[in-house]
N, C-alpha and C positions, 0 to 999 in steps of 0.2 A: 504494500500500500504506500510505500515511500515514493514520493514524486521527486523527480530529479530536477525539475525546473519550476518555474512559476506558472505551471499549466493549470493550477487550481483556480477556477473562476468563482470568487466569493460572492459575486452578485447573483449567481444562479441559485444560491441557497437562500430561499425567501424567508424562512422562519428561523429564529435564533435557536430553537431546540435542535433542529436538524443540523444547523451549523455547528453547534457545540458538540453534538454527537459525532459528526464527521471529524472535527478537530481532535476530539479525544481518541478516536480510532487511529488517526494519523500519529498522534502523540504516543500511543501504545506501540505502534510499529517502530518509531524512533527509539523508544525506551528498550525494546527488545534488541535492537542493533547495538545500543550502548551497553546493555547487560552482557552481550556476547563478547564485548571487547573489541569489536570490529568498527570502531567509530573514528571519524576524522573531525577536524574543526568544522567542516561544512555540515556534518550531521548535528553537532552540538548547536551550531548557529541556527539551523532549521528548527530544531526542537525549541530553542529560545523564541524564535519567531512565532511558533504555534502557541506557546504559553502566553505570549503577548497578545495574540489574536483572541485567545479564549478570554483573557482579561478584558479586552475591548468589548467583546460580545456581551459579557456579563455586565459591564458598565452601561452599555446601550440598553440592555434588557431592564436594568434597574431604573434607568432614566425614563423608559417608556412606562413602567409601572407607576412611578411617581407622578408622571404627567397625567396618566389616566385617573389616578386618585384625586389630583387637583381638579381635573375637569369634572369628575363626579361630584366633588364637594361643592364646586362652583354652581353646578346645575341644581343639585338636590338641597344643598345647604346643610348645616349642622342642626340636628333636631334639638340639641341642648341649648343653642344660642338664645332662642326666644325665652325659654324657661329661665336661663341664667340672667338675662337682662331684666326679665320681670322681677326676679328676686332682688336684684340690685336696686331697681327703682323702688320697690316696696320698702327695702331697708332704708334707702335714702329718705323716703317720705316719713317713715316712722321716727327717724333720728332728727328731723327738723325741729327747731325750737320756734314755735309760732308766737309765743308771748311769754312774758314774765310778770311777776308781782313786784311792784316798786312802791314802797311806803304805803302798802295797803291798797293800791290801785293796779288794775290789770292793764298792762301795756302790750299792745299787739302790733304797733307800727314797727316795721322792720328796721327803720333807721334808728328809732329810739331804743329798740331791743339791742341792736349792735352797740350803741353808745353806752348803755347801761352795763353790758358785758365788758366793754373796754374799760370803763371806769372801775368796775369791781376788781378785775384782774390787775389793773395798773396799781390799785391800792394794795393788793396782796403781794405784788412782786417788785414794787419800788424798793430803792435802797432803804435800809432801816435808818431811823433817825439817829442823830449823834447822841442824844440823851438816853442812852440805854442803861439798864441796871448793871452794876459792876459788883462782883463779889470780892471784897477786900478782907478776907479772913485767912490767916495762916493755917495751912493744913498740918496736922500733927505728924502724919507719916509722909515722908518724902523719899524719893528714890535717888540714889547716888551711883556713881560709876562702880564703887567698891562692892555694892550689895548685889 
């Protein structure tokens, strides 16, 4: 089955399964020649070419499968997308703050709600005042380097 020249016409092999089968058969025949010890640099070179061709065919096959999957997804869509986005929108609506109680009155104006939140958290996270309590008592037990 060893071909001496480039007489193999790869374009005649239409499907990749048939092409891979043909290439593997040809690879086996080269492996038999190499196993007998009757090999030359040309035989090793041809074997390498066949391995590269098998790799190319596998890559083309994987590319075709990926492309078919993308087309199928584009046509049919993902069934979970609608459900997922519905859950996100529901969660977003539930977590919205529509109003707050300020000094006993309900405020639902979005601008006022934002302002009250801003003022509340600015008061909590501002720098502490300089007049803080200070503990000025000597502690009876102290650590030293020797202990």
